[in-house]
N, CA and C atoms of all chains as a GROMACS GRO file, in nm:
protein
  636
    1MET      N    1  12.942   6.855   7.353
    1MET     CA    2  12.865   6.972   7.334
    1MET      C    3  12.905   7.047   7.306
    2THR      N    4  12.858   7.143   7.250
    2THR     CA    5  12.889   7.282   7.200
    2THR      C    6  12.843   7.379   7.313
    3PRO      N    7  12.892   7.470   7.374
    3PRO     CA    8  12.848   7.581   7.446
    3PRO      C    9  12.768   7.655   7.369
    4GLN      N   10  12.654   7.745   7.389
    4GLN     CA   11  12.574   7.839   7.326
    4GLN      C   12  12.598   7.942   7.350
    5THR      N   13  12.625   8.068   7.356
    5THR     CA   14  12.563   8.182   7.439
    5THR      C   15  12.455   8.255   7.347
    6LEU      N   16  12.351   8.291   7.403
    6LEU     CA   17  12.260   8.373   7.374
    6LEU      C   18  12.253   8.483   7.494
    7SER      N   19  12.168   8.570   7.373
    7SER     CA   20  12.173   8.731   7.452
    7SER      C   21  11.994   8.822   7.444
    8PHE      N   22  11.991   8.834   7.587
    8PHE     CA   23  11.827   8.884   7.585
    8PHE      C   24  11.812   9.019   7.590
    9ALA      N   25  11.685   9.085   7.600
    9ALA     CA   26  11.676   9.235   7.626
    9ALA      C   27  11.625   9.260   7.688
   10LEU      N   28  11.558   9.169   7.811
   10LEU     CA   29  11.537   9.198   7.942
   10LEU      C   30  11.487   9.092   8.001
   11SER      N   31  11.518   9.066   8.158
   11SER     CA   32  11.440   8.950   8.183
   11SER      C   33  11.381   9.039   8.312
   12PHE      N   34  11.239   8.948   8.308
   12PHE     CA   35  11.114   8.942   8.449
   12PHE      C   36  11.102   8.819   8.529
   13ASP      N   37  11.076   8.911   8.646
   13ASP     CA   38  11.104   8.845   8.764
   13ASP      C   39  10.961   8.807   8.813
   14TYR      N   40  10.944   8.654   8.745
   14TYR     CA   41  10.780   8.594   8.723
   14TYR      C   42  10.755   8.584   8.936
   15GLY      N   43  10.818   8.569   8.999
   15GLY     CA   44  10.795   8.513   9.138
   15GLY      C   45  10.716   8.584   9.174
   16ARG      N   46  10.670   8.683   9.201
   16ARG     CA   47  10.531   8.787   9.246
   16ARG      C   48  10.401   8.720   9.228
   17LEU      N   49  10.398   8.645   9.025
   17LEU     CA   50  10.298   8.663   8.974
   17LEU      C   51  10.270   8.480   9.030
   18ALA      N   52  10.409   8.455   9.052
   18ALA     CA   53  10.357   8.265   9.079
   18ALA      C   54  10.321   8.232   9.217
   19ARG      N   55  10.368   8.321   9.306
   19ARG     CA   56  10.318   8.290   9.469
   19ARG      C   57  10.181   8.183   9.504
   20LEU      N   58  10.059   8.227   9.421
   20LEU     CA   59   9.930   8.131   9.449
   20LEU      C   60   9.940   8.064   9.354
   21SER      N   61  10.028   8.018   9.220
   21SER     CA   62   9.974   7.902   9.150
   21SER      C   63  10.135   7.894   9.088
   22ARG      N   64  10.153   7.807   9.065
   22ARG     CA   65  10.247   7.690   9.054
   22ARG      C   66  10.241   7.771   8.834
   23GLY      N   67  10.379   7.814   8.797
   23GLY     CA   68  10.359   7.850   8.689
   23GLY      C   69  10.441   7.990   8.623
   24VAL      N   70  10.448   7.987   8.470
   24VAL     CA   71  10.507   8.139   8.415
   24VAL      C   72  10.454   8.220   8.422
   25PHE      N   73  10.413   8.302   8.474
   25PHE     CA   74  10.308   8.399   8.404
   25PHE      C   75  10.352   8.579   8.376
   26VAL      N   76  10.292   8.621   8.307
   26VAL     CA   77  10.352   8.750   8.276
   26VAL      C   78  10.243   8.845   8.253
   27PRO      N   79  10.277   8.988   8.290
   27PRO     CA   80  10.150   9.050   8.261
   27PRO      C   81  10.119   9.134   8.135
   28VAL      N   82  10.028   9.081   8.055
   28VAL     CA   83   9.974   9.137   7.937
   28VAL      C   84   9.853   9.198   7.903
   29ILE      N   85   9.877   9.330   7.853
   29ILE     CA   86   9.716   9.364   7.800
   29ILE      C   87   9.682   9.370   7.653
   30LEU      N   88   9.556   9.301   7.628
   30LEU     CA   89   9.521   9.317   7.497
   30LEU      C   90   9.428   9.420   7.429
   31ASN      N   91   9.454   9.473   7.357
   31ASN     CA   92   9.399   9.587   7.240
   31ASN      C   93   9.375   9.572   7.121
   32THR      N   94   9.272   9.621   7.099
   32THR     CA   95   9.206   9.632   6.929
   32THR      C   96   9.283   9.788   6.867
   33GLY      N   97   9.310   9.862   6.929
   33GLY     CA   98   9.332   9.959   6.898
   33GLY      C   99   9.207  10.090   6.960
   34MET      N  100   9.138   9.991   6.948
   34MET     CA  101   8.987  10.099   6.967
   34MET      C  102   9.008  10.087   7.128
   35VAL      N  103   8.965   9.964   7.170
   35VAL     CA  104   8.990   9.943   7.293
   35VAL      C  105   9.061   9.831   7.364
   36SER      N  106   9.066   9.871   7.519
   36SER     CA  107   9.146   9.816   7.549
   36SER      C  108   9.179   9.708   7.719
   37ALA      N  109   9.201   9.641   7.704
   37ALA     CA  110   9.137   9.498   7.791
   37ALA      C  111   9.235   9.559   7.950
   38PRO      N  112   9.190   9.544   8.065
   38PRO     CA  113   9.286   9.536   8.193
   38PRO      C  114   9.380   9.436   8.189
   39ILE      N  115   9.489   9.484   8.281
   39ILE     CA  116   9.620   9.387   8.233
   39ILE      C  117   9.576   9.277   8.356
   40ILE      N  118   9.605   9.164   8.249
   40ILE     CA  119   9.543   9.010   8.300
   40ILE      C  120   9.707   8.926   8.345
   41GLU      N  121   9.724   8.857   8.432
   41GLU     CA  122   9.817   8.754   8.419
   41GLU      C  123   9.777   8.636   8.346
   42VAL      N  124   9.924   8.585   8.224
   42VAL     CA  125   9.933   8.500   8.125
   42VAL      C  126   9.994   8.400   8.136
   43ARG      N  127   9.984   8.271   8.144
   43ARG     CA  128  10.035   8.182   8.154
   43ARG      C  129  10.178   8.156   8.082
   44ILE      N  130  10.297   8.144   8.025
   44ILE     CA  131  10.341   8.112   7.925
   44ILE      C  132  10.334   7.961   7.890
   45ASP      N  133  10.285   7.901   7.759
   45ASP     CA  134  10.283   7.717   7.748
   45ASP      C  135  10.322   7.702   7.591
   46SER      N  136  10.450   7.661   7.613
   46SER     CA  137  10.450   7.610   7.510
   46SER      C  138  10.444   7.516   7.457
   47ARG      N  139  10.364   7.430   7.529
   47ARG     CA  140  10.258   7.353   7.492
   47ARG      C  141  10.115   7.344   7.361
   48SER      N  142  10.102   7.480   7.380
   48SER     CA  143   9.989   7.563   7.343
   48SER      C  144  10.032   7.598   7.225
   49SER      N  145   9.968   7.529   7.072
   49SER     CA  146   9.992   7.583   6.946
   49SER      C  147   9.965   7.760   6.941
   50PHE      N  148   9.858   7.807   7.008
   50PHE     CA  149   9.828   7.929   6.994
   50PHE      C  150   9.801   7.979   7.150
   51CYS      N  151   9.783   8.161   7.114
   51CYS     CA  152   9.767   8.204   7.222
   51CYS      C  153   9.633   8.175   7.270
   52VAL      N  154   9.581   8.138   7.342
   52VAL     CA  155   9.436   8.128   7.398
   52VAL      C  156   9.368   8.206   7.503
   53PHE      N  157   9.258   8.297   7.496
   53PHE     CA  158   9.189   8.356   7.608
   53PHE      C  159   9.030   8.327   7.655
   54GLY      N  160   9.037   8.325   7.727
   54GLY     CA  161   8.870   8.328   7.767
   54GLY      C  162   8.789   8.417   7.659
   55ARG      N  163   8.730   8.409   7.632
   55ARG     CA  164   8.615   8.458   7.628
   55ARG      C  165   8.566   8.582   7.640
   56GLN      N  166   8.583   8.594   7.762
   56GLN     CA  167   8.545   8.681   7.834
   56GLN      C  168   8.589   8.823   7.742
   57TRP      N  169   8.731   8.810   7.774
   57TRP     CA  170   8.844   8.884   7.693
   57TRP      C  171   8.765   8.959   7.524
   58ALA      N  172   8.725   8.893   7.465
   58ALA     CA  173   8.712   8.901   7.321
   58ALA      C  174   8.528   8.999   7.348
   59ASP      N  175   8.476   8.950   7.429
   59ASP     CA  176   8.361   9.011   7.487
   59ASP      C  177   8.425   9.235   7.524
   60ALA      N  178   8.542   9.191   7.625
   60ALA     CA  179   8.558   9.315   7.702
   60ALA      C  180   8.612   9.384   7.628
   61LEU      N  181   8.673   9.325   7.493
   61LEU     CA  182   8.780   9.427   7.324
   61LEU      C  183   8.623   9.453   7.276
   62SER      N  184   8.485   9.426   7.273
   62SER     CA  185   8.410   9.419   7.182
   62SER      C  186   8.387   9.436   7.064
   63LEU      N  187   8.509   9.273   7.041
   63LEU     CA  188   8.495   9.168   6.942
   63LEU      C  189   8.395   9.075   6.918
   64ASP      N  190   8.335   9.049   6.810
   64ASP     CA  191   8.224   9.014   6.740
   64ASP      C  192   8.248   8.873   6.717
   65TRP      N  193   8.313   8.774   6.846
   65TRP     CA  194   8.381   8.662   6.872
   65TRP      C  195   8.328   8.548   6.740
   66GLU      N  196   8.212   8.538   6.733
   66GLU     CA  197   8.184   8.412   6.578
   66GLU      C  198   8.221   8.506   6.485
   67ALA      N  199   8.257   8.612   6.437
   67ALA     CA  200   8.318   8.643   6.296
   67ALA      C  201   8.459   8.632   6.326
   68GLY      N  202   8.530   8.541   6.382
   68GLY     CA  203   8.679   8.510   6.403
   68GLY      C  204   8.652   8.388   6.268
   69ASP      N  205   8.766   8.383   6.257
   69ASP     CA  206   8.782   8.212   6.213
   69ASP      C  207   8.758   8.120   6.277
   70PRO      N  208   8.734   7.990   6.288
   70PRO     CA  209   8.664   7.896   6.400
   70PRO      C  210   8.828   7.850   6.374
   71LEU      N  211   8.839   7.801   6.534
   71LEU     CA  212   8.967   7.708   6.522
   71LEU      C  213   8.899   7.586   6.653
   72ALA      N  214   8.930   7.416   6.603
   72ALA     CA  215   8.926   7.387   6.719
   72ALA      C  216   9.010   7.317   6.804
   73ILE      N  217   9.042   7.331   6.964
   73ILE     CA  218   9.177   7.299   6.975
   73ILE      C  219   9.149   7.153   7.079
   74SER      N  220   9.263   7.112   7.069
   74SER     CA  221   9.267   6.976   7.140
   74SER      C  222   9.336   6.937   7.214
   75THR      N  223   9.299   6.918   7.346
   75THR     CA  224   9.358   6.953   7.488
   75THR      C  225   9.323   6.774   7.536
   76ALA      N  226   9.450   6.732   7.645
   76ALA     CA  227   9.436   6.602   7.699
   76ALA      C  228   9.277   6.574   7.765
   77ALA      N  229   9.240   6.692   7.806
   77ALA     CA  230   9.070   6.699   7.853
   77ALA      C  231   8.989   6.704   7.787
   78GLY      N  232   9.018   6.726   7.576
   78GLY     CA  233   8.907   6.728   7.554
   78GLY      C  234   8.928   6.816   7.451
   79ARG      N  235   8.811   6.839   7.363
   79ARG     CA  236   8.822   6.962   7.282
   79ARG      C  237   8.733   7.055   7.279
   80PHE      N  238   8.770   7.207   7.269
   80PHE     CA  239   8.713   7.324   7.289
   80PHE      C  240   8.740   7.402   7.103
   81PHE      N  241   8.625   7.496   7.119
   81PHE     CA  242   8.639   7.565   6.991
   81PHE      C  243   8.673   7.698   7.041
   82ALA      N  244   8.748   7.772   6.926
   82ALA     CA  245   8.761   7.898   6.971
   82ALA      C  246   8.725   7.979   6.823
   83HIS      N  247   8.787   8.108   6.837
   83HIS     CA  248   8.793   8.176   6.720
   83HIS      C  249   8.901   8.243   6.716
   84LEU      N  250   8.963   8.305   6.594
   84LEU     CA  251   9.099   8.372   6.601
   84LEU      C  252   9.068   8.501   6.556
   85HIS      N  253   9.074   8.601   6.621
   85HIS     CA  254   9.148   8.733   6.607
   85HIS      C  255   9.264   8.830   6.594
   86GLN      N  256   9.306   8.936   6.502
   86GLN     CA  257   9.399   9.012   6.536
   86GLN      C  258   9.410   9.079   6.620
   87VAL      N  259   9.472   9.046   6.751
   87VAL     CA  260   9.482   9.195   6.840
   87VAL      C  261   9.638   9.261   6.848
   88THR      N  262   9.621   9.371   6.913
   88THR     CA  263   9.792   9.391   6.964
   88THR      C  264   9.798   9.330   7.150
   89ILE      N  265   9.906   9.278   7.157
   89ILE     CA  266   9.946   9.216   7.260
   89ILE      C  267  10.071   9.295   7.316
   90GLN      N  268  10.067   9.356   7.483
   90GLN     CA  269  10.164   9.460   7.504
   90GLN      C  270  10.159   9.354   7.615
   91LEU      N  271  10.347   9.337   7.600
   91LEU     CA  272  10.411   9.265   7.733
   91LEU      C  273  10.473   9.332   7.803
   92LEU      N  274  10.488   9.402   7.900
   92LEU     CA  275  10.588   9.483   7.941
   92LEU      C  276  10.644   9.594   7.864
   93ASP      N  277  10.763   9.591   7.789
   93ASP     CA  278  10.812   9.692   7.752
   93ASP      C  279  10.754   9.683   7.553
   94PHE      N  280  10.721   9.549   7.518
   94PHE     CA  281  10.654   9.531   7.400
   94PHE      C  282  10.538   9.494   7.367
   95GLU      N  283  10.517   9.558   7.217
   95GLU     CA  284  10.400   9.555   7.228
   95GLU      C  285  10.424   9.488   7.033
   96TRP      N  286  10.335   9.423   6.990
   96TRP     CA  287  10.306   9.310   6.870
   96TRP      C  288  10.184   9.284   6.824
   97VAL      N  289  10.156   9.262   6.690
   97VAL     CA  290  10.022   9.201   6.647
   97VAL      C  291  10.010   9.094   6.634
   98ALA      N  292   9.900   9.018   6.670
   98ALA     CA  293   9.914   8.864   6.651
   98ALA      C  294   9.774   8.821   6.638
   99TRP      N  295   9.738   8.707   6.561
   99TRP     CA  296   9.617   8.649   6.596
   99TRP      C  297   9.639   8.528   6.753
  100VAL      N  298   9.547   8.580   6.772
  100VAL     CA  299   9.515   8.488   6.927
  100VAL      C  300   9.368   8.392   6.899
  101ALA      N  301   9.374   8.288   6.961
  101ALA     CA  302   9.238   8.199   6.987
  101ALA      C  303   9.138   8.276   7.070
  102PHE      N  304   9.065   8.326   7.116
  102PHE     CA  305   8.901   8.332   7.193
  102PHE      C  306   8.862   8.232   7.222
  103ALA      N  307   8.827   8.162   7.342
  103ALA     CA  308   8.764   8.073   7.369
  103ALA      C  309   8.639   8.058   7.388
  104GLU      N  310   8.590   7.933   7.334
  104GLU     CA  311   8.433   7.928   7.379
  104GLU      C  312   8.403   7.978   7.504
  105TRP      N  313   8.468   7.952   7.616
  105TRP     CA  314   8.447   7.950   7.740
  105TRP      C  315   8.495   8.070   7.822
  106ASP      N  316   8.439   8.136   7.916
  106ASP     CA  317   8.527   8.214   7.969
  106ASP      C  318   8.661   8.160   8.094
  107THR      N  319   8.751   8.218   8.100
  107THR     CA  320   8.858   8.200   8.213
  107THR      C  321   8.832   8.110   8.276
  108MET      N  322   8.867   8.000   8.318
  108MET     CA  323   8.829   7.958   8.513
  108MET      C  324   8.939   7.862   8.552
  109PRO      N  325   9.020   7.962   8.567
  109PRO     CA  326   9.141   7.894   8.622
  109PRO      C  327   9.124   7.806   8.761
  110PRO      N  328   9.139   7.661   8.836
  110PRO     CA  329   9.306   7.655   8.733
  110PRO      C  330   9.272   7.504   8.647
  111SER      N  331   9.095   7.519   8.581
  111SER     CA  332   9.087   7.388   8.485
  111SER      C  333   9.150   7.425   8.371
  112PRO      N  334   9.172   7.392   8.242
  112PRO     CA  335   9.230   7.407   8.119
  112PRO      C  336   9.184   7.511   8.084
  113ALA      N  337   9.108   7.587   8.113
  113ALA     CA  338   9.014   7.656   8.051
  113ALA      C  339   9.074   7.859   8.071
  114ARG      N  340   9.242   7.834   8.078
  114ARG     CA  341   9.313   7.929   8.087
  114ARG      C  342   9.323   8.036   7.980
  115ASP      N  343   9.401   8.155   8.076
  115ASP     CA  344   9.435   8.214   7.934
  115ASP      C  345   9.618   8.203   7.934
  116VAL      N  346   9.676   8.145   7.821
  116VAL     CA  347   9.783   8.131   7.788
  116VAL      C  348   9.880   8.201   7.630
  117LEU      N  349   9.960   8.207   7.655
  117LEU     CA  350  10.079   8.275   7.549
  117LEU      C  351  10.126   8.131   7.486
  118GLY      N  352  10.166   8.103   7.376
  118GLY     CA  353  10.163   7.994   7.293
  118GLY      C  354  10.272   8.024   7.201
  119LEU      N  355  10.262   7.891   7.113
  119LEU     CA  356  10.366   7.933   7.002
  119LEU      C  357  10.352   8.015   6.898
  120ASN      N  358  10.234   7.964   6.842
  120ASN     CA  359  10.157   8.127   6.754
  120ASN      C  360  10.129   8.242   6.821
  121GLY      N  361  10.153   8.348   6.789
  121GLY     CA  362  10.165   8.455   6.834
  121GLY      C  363  10.268   8.515   6.988
  122PHE      N  364  10.317   8.399   7.020
  122PHE     CA  365  10.402   8.451   7.126
  122PHE      C  366  10.562   8.395   7.092
  123PHE      N  367  10.553   8.256   7.140
  123PHE     CA  368  10.720   8.234   7.062
  123PHE      C  369  10.741   8.250   6.945
  124ASP      N  370  10.650   8.256   6.836
  124ASP     CA  371  10.667   8.269   6.701
  124ASP      C  372  10.756   8.421   6.684
  125HIS      N  373  10.758   8.504   6.771
  125HIS     CA  374  10.785   8.638   6.834
  125HIS      C  375  10.920   8.728   6.901
  126PHE      N  376  10.920   8.554   7.016
  126PHE     CA  377  11.016   8.585   7.130
  126PHE      C  378  11.194   8.457   7.100
  127LEU      N  379  11.271   8.518   7.123
  127LEU     CA  380  11.348   8.416   7.200
  127LEU      C  381  11.344   8.399   7.356
  128ALA      N  382  11.311   8.270   7.415
  128ALA     CA  383  11.256   8.284   7.550
  128ALA      C  384  11.331   8.216   7.614
  129ALA      N  385  11.398   8.220   7.757
  129ALA     CA  386  11.452   8.159   7.836
  129ALA      C  387  11.400   8.160   7.947
  130ILE      N  388  11.339   8.008   8.038
  130ILE     CA  389  11.285   8.021   8.211
  130ILE      C  390  11.407   7.944   8.284
  131ASP      N  391  11.462   8.045   8.421
  131ASP     CA  392  11.563   8.015   8.542
  131ASP      C  393  11.432   7.979   8.619
  132ASP      N  394  11.377   7.873   8.641
  132ASP     CA  395  11.261   7.860   8.712
  132ASP      C  396  11.279   7.851   8.882
  133ARG      N  397  11.450   7.807   8.867
  133ARG     CA  398  11.484   7.842   9.026
  133ARG      C  399  11.498   7.967   9.060
  134ALA      N  400  11.508   8.078   9.007
  134ALA     CA  401  11.581   8.224   8.999
  134ALA      C  402  11.388   8.276   8.980
  135GLU      N  403  11.314   8.189   8.925
  135GLU     CA  404  11.165   8.276   8.892
  135GLU      C  405  11.211   8.359   8.791
  136LYS      N  406  11.285   8.327   8.661
  136LYS     CA  407  11.292   8.443   8.576
  136LYS      C  408  11.276   8.370   8.427
  137LEU      N  409  11.238   8.541   8.363
  137LEU     CA  410  11.218   8.478   8.250
  137LEU      C  411  11.265   8.572   8.148
  138TYR      N  412  11.358   8.570   8.069
  138TYR     CA  413  11.448   8.596   7.938
  138TYR      C  414  11.373   8.610   7.816
  139LEU      N  415  11.351   8.752   7.806
  139LEU     CA  416  11.279   8.745   7.655
  139LEU      C  417  11.394   8.843   7.589
  140GLU      N  418  11.410   8.771   7.473
  140GLU     CA  419  11.472   8.828   7.342
  140GLU      C  420  11.384   8.923   7.191
  141PRO      N  421  11.323   8.965   7.161
  141PRO     CA  422  11.210   8.996   7.035
  141PRO      C  423  11.287   8.960   6.950
  142ARG      N  424  11.184   8.899   6.818
  142ARG     CA  425  11.252   8.818   6.731
  142ARG      C  426  11.147   8.879   6.638
  143PHE      N  427  11.079   9.071   6.653
  143PHE     CA  428  11.011   9.067   6.538
  143PHE      C  429  11.051   9.115   6.424
  144SER      N  430  11.007   9.029   6.281
  144SER     CA  431  11.027   9.066   6.175
  144SER      C  432  10.920   9.155   6.074
  145MET      N  433  10.366   9.950   8.016
  145MET     CA  434  10.327   9.899   8.064
  145MET      C  435  10.379   9.907   8.206
  146ARG      N  436  10.271  10.000   8.294
  146ARG     CA  437  10.332  10.000   8.458
  146ARG      C  438  10.361   9.902   8.476
  147ASP      N  439  10.449   9.941   8.599
  147ASP     CA  440  10.488   9.830   8.678
  147ASP      C  441  10.352   9.811   8.793
  148ILE      N  442  10.330   9.630   8.780
  148ILE     CA  443  10.213   9.594   8.905
  148ILE      C  444  10.298   9.528   9.026
  149SER      N  445  10.380   9.552   9.044
  149SER     CA  446  10.446   9.508   9.148
  149SER      C  447  10.363   9.505   9.283
  150LEU      N  448  10.371   9.654   9.299
  150LEU     CA  449  10.251   9.706   9.414
  150LEU      C  450  10.068   9.591   9.415
  151ASP      N  451  10.072   9.605   9.319
  151ASP     CA  452   9.897   9.514   9.319
  151ASP      C  453   9.955   9.398   9.365
  152ARG      N  454  10.058   9.348   9.285
  152ARG     CA  455  10.000   9.200   9.236
  152ARG      C  456  10.080   9.172   9.454
  153ASP      N  457  10.140   9.219   9.492
  153ASP     CA  458  10.198   9.212   9.689
  153ASP      C  459  10.071   9.228   9.741
  154TRP      N  460  10.005   9.338   9.706
  154TRP     CA  461   9.865   9.361   9.755
  154TRP      C  462   9.765   9.228   9.756
  155VAL      N  463   9.770   9.175   9.634
  155VAL     CA  464   9.698   9.039   9.588
  155VAL      C  465   9.774   8.922   9.689
  156ASN      N  466   9.908   8.944   9.679
  156ASN     CA  467   9.960   8.820   9.789
  156ASN      C  468   9.929   8.835   9.911
  157ASP      N  469   9.937   8.927   9.955
  157ASP     CA  470   9.919   8.985  10.145
  157ASP      C  471   9.752   8.942  10.135
  158HIS      N  472   9.662   8.974  10.030
  158HIS     CA  473   9.497   8.997  10.077
  158HIS      C  474   9.476   8.812  10.051
  159ALA      N  475   9.542   8.743   9.996
  159ALA     CA  476   9.502   8.604   9.954
  159ALA      C  477   9.430   8.525   9.993
  160ASP      N  478   9.419   8.515  10.153
  160ASP     CA  479   9.336   8.430  10.226
  160ASP      C  480   9.198   8.475  10.235
  161GLU      N  481   9.173   8.633  10.209
  161GLU     CA  482   9.026   8.687  10.228
  161GLU      C  483   8.967   8.648  10.097
  162LEU      N  484   9.046   8.606   9.977
  162LEU     CA  485   9.004   8.634   9.827
  162LEU      C  486   8.984   8.538   9.743
  163ARG      N  487   9.000   8.433   9.875
  163ARG     CA  488   9.007   8.300   9.761
  163ARG      C  489   8.875   8.265   9.660
  164GLY      N  490   8.921   8.233   9.574
  164GLY     CA  491   8.805   8.172   9.484
  164GLY      C  492   8.748   8.276   9.450
  165GLN      N  493   8.801   8.386   9.402
  165GLN     CA  494   8.752   8.526   9.339
  165GLN      C  495   8.862   8.574   9.253
  166TRP      N  496   8.796   8.661   9.172
  166TRP     CA  497   8.876   8.746   9.075
  166TRP      C  498   8.880   8.870   9.127
  167VAL      N  499   8.979   8.931   9.116
  167VAL     CA  500   9.007   9.081   9.190
  167VAL      C  501   9.065   9.156   9.088
  168MET      N  502   8.985   9.312   9.112
  168MET     CA  503   9.051   9.391   9.054
  168MET      C  504   9.166   9.508   9.143
  169VAL      N  505   9.258   9.528   9.114
  169VAL     CA  506   9.327   9.608   9.161
  169VAL      C  507   9.406   9.730   9.113
  170ARG      N  508   9.428   9.817   9.190
  170ARG     CA  509   9.518   9.916   9.079
  170ARG      C  510   9.577  10.047   9.183
  171GLU      N  511   9.756  10.007   9.182
  171GLU     CA  512   9.811  10.135   9.279
  171GLU      C  513   9.747  10.084   9.434
  172GLY      N  514   9.770   9.960   9.415
  172GLY     CA  515   9.755   9.873   9.591
  172GLY      C  516   9.644   9.862   9.637
  173ASN      N  517   9.550   9.931   9.564
  173ASN     CA  518   9.420   9.942   9.628
  173ASN      C  519   9.283   9.811   9.530
  174LEU      N  520   9.195   9.800   9.599
  174LEU     CA  521   9.116   9.695   9.578
  174LEU      C  522   8.974   9.794   9.468
  175ILE      N  523   9.006   9.767   9.370
  175ILE     CA  524   8.860   9.810   9.308
  175ILE      C  525   8.744   9.730   9.295
  176ALA      N  526   8.732   9.612   9.268
  176ALA     CA  527   8.633   9.487   9.303
  176ALA      C  528   8.710   9.336   9.345
  177ALA      N  529   8.591   9.314   9.366
  177ALA     CA  530   8.636   9.109   9.376
  177ALA      C  531   8.450   9.060   9.340
  178ASP      N  532   8.516   8.941   9.284
  178ASP     CA  533   8.395   8.846   9.236
  178ASP      C  534   8.417   8.732   9.223
  179ALA      N  535   8.389   8.621   9.244
  179ALA     CA  536   8.365   8.502   9.195
  179ALA      C  537   8.356   8.481   9.023
  180ASP      N  538   8.285   8.545   8.980
  180ASP     CA  539   8.229   8.566   8.849
  180ASP      C  540   8.325   8.664   8.747
  181ILE      N  541   8.366   8.619   8.671
  181ILE     CA  542   8.503   8.715   8.558
  181ILE      C  543   8.410   8.835   8.545
  182ARG      N  544   8.284   8.758   8.481
  182ARG     CA  545   8.156   8.874   8.387
  182ARG      C  546   8.085   8.958   8.529
  183ASN      N  547   8.062   8.940   8.611
  183ASN     CA  548   8.031   8.997   8.695
  183ASN      C  549   8.156   9.112   8.755
  184LEU      N  550   8.247   9.060   8.733
  184LEU     CA  551   8.383   9.173   8.821
  184LEU      C  552   8.394   9.275   8.680
  185LEU      N  553   8.403   9.214   8.562
  185LEU     CA  554   8.384   9.306   8.456
  185LEU      C  555   8.265   9.429   8.431
  186ASN      N  556   8.164   9.390   8.467
  186ASN     CA  557   8.039   9.443   8.527
  186ASN      C  558   7.982   9.529   8.586
  187LYS      N  559   8.085   9.527   8.678
  187LYS     CA  560   8.031   9.583   8.801
  187LYS      C  561   8.154   9.712   8.803
  188VAL      N  562   8.250   9.699   8.701
  188VAL     CA  563   8.330   9.820   8.694
  188VAL      C  564   8.334   9.890   8.531
  189PRO      N  565   8.291  10.056   8.537
  189PRO     CA  566   8.311  10.083   8.408
  189PRO      C  567   8.452  10.084   8.337
  190ARG      N  568   8.414  10.067   8.219
  190ARG     CA  569   8.534  10.044   8.126
  190ARG      C  570   8.646  10.087   8.138
  191GLU      N  571   8.608  10.251   8.181
  191GLU     CA  572   8.716  10.378   8.177
  191GLU      C  573   8.788  10.314   8.299
  192ALA      N  574   8.732  10.262   8.412
  192ALA     CA  575   8.774  10.258   8.520
  192ALA      C  576   8.883  10.114   8.557
  193TYR      N  577   8.861  10.024   8.429
  193TYR     CA  578   8.926   9.917   8.471
  193TYR      C  579   9.088   9.917   8.373
  194LEU      N  580   9.096  10.016   8.311
  194LEU     CA  581   9.186  10.024   8.219
  194LEU      C  582   9.328  10.058   8.291
  195GLU      N  583   9.439   9.956   8.284
  195GLU     CA  584   9.531   9.980   8.352
  195GLU      C  585   9.511   9.914   8.471
  196ALA      N  586   9.412   9.864   8.512
  196ALA     CA  587   9.398   9.802   8.670
  196ALA      C  588   9.457   9.626   8.636
  197LEU      N  589   9.467   9.572   8.730
  197LEU     CA  590   9.556   9.426   8.709
  197LEU      C  591   9.411   9.353   8.753
  198VAL      N  592   9.357   9.237   8.681
  198VAL     CA  593   9.299   9.152   8.709
  198VAL      C  594   9.355   9.029   8.696
  199THR      N  595   9.313   8.952   8.811
  199THR     CA  596   9.375   8.821   8.858
  199THR      C  597   9.260   8.734   8.901
  200TYR      N  598   9.312   8.625   8.956
  200TYR     CA  599   9.225   8.524   9.002
  200TYR      C  600   9.308   8.468   9.123
  201VAL      N  601   9.235   8.456   9.228
  201VAL     CA  602   9.334   8.393   9.366
  201VAL      C  603   9.237   8.272   9.370
  202PRO      N  604   9.331   8.155   9.331
  202PRO     CA  605   9.271   8.047   9.322
  202PRO      C  606   9.234   7.990   9.467
  203SER      N  607   9.150   7.935   9.494
  203SER     CA  608   9.108   7.849   9.671
  203SER      C  609   9.211   7.793   9.695
  204GLU      N  610   9.156   7.719   9.843
  204GLU     CA  611   9.244   7.669   9.860
  204GLU      C  612   9.274   7.496   9.808
  205GLU      N  613   9.161   7.450   9.756
  205GLU     CA  614   9.163   7.330   9.699
  205GLU      C  615   9.254   7.382   9.581
  206GLU      N  616   9.228   7.448   9.491
  206GLU     CA  617   9.232   7.534   9.353
  206GLU      C  618   9.372   7.528   9.374
  207ALA      N  619   9.419   7.554   9.483
  207ALA     CA  620   9.575   7.558   9.473
  207ALA      C  621   9.667   7.474   9.496
  208ARG      N  622   9.595   7.376   9.569
  208ARG     CA  623   9.701   7.214   9.597
  208ARG      C  624   9.658   7.116   9.425
  209GLN      N  625   9.598   7.203   9.345
  209GLN     CA  626   9.603   7.102   9.242
  209GLN      C  627   9.753   7.177   9.158
  210ALA      N  628   9.752   7.039   9.064
  210ALA     CA  629   9.881   7.062   8.980
  210ALA      C  630   9.769   7.066   8.858
  211VAL      N  631   9.859   7.140   8.747
  211VAL     CA  632   9.827   7.136   8.641
  211VAL      C  633   9.884   7.091   8.499
  212LEU      N  634   9.822   7.069   8.390
  212LEU     CA  635   9.873   6.970   8.239
  212LEU      C  636   9.904   7.102   8.145
   0.00000   0.00000   0.00000
């Protein structure tokens, strides 16, 4: 085994956000450039192909939900539909533009209807490491 | 993005009163709460919820559930 060394621009203590629900959460603001949503707490989920948000956030951003490219998303509990829209994601000191999926349903935790940061739109923009024992998330941006 | 520690601490401290509800908090003050996220967003003018934290407080039953 060859030791590897990674460096990260910042660490975030997610313990406060996980006190009531087990998970790795980060605060995020979505905006379109014209309209901004409030700060929401989003689960980091490397199992999810896309960043997925409840439809209410598309409406809060005044997006025409049906105008986005359609996407079917399969989960262990079944399939649901979404539409892709390009938005700016603000996470702590980072801000980037990504295509995210807005689901046909509103966010209803703890069901599968959750707001998540997934592979496309998040993990393809960051090197990320989780120290769950210390409740810390380490991030290094990989914007290009 | 502003630091939400104060807001999150407030939600954690008041969780037992807010189970099963979405809450909107800013600077450690509750702005609104509702079991339905759309009702919550409709209660508050858009200008008022900018920079506010919106989060869900799970019910006791939900808090016991594991997630996939």
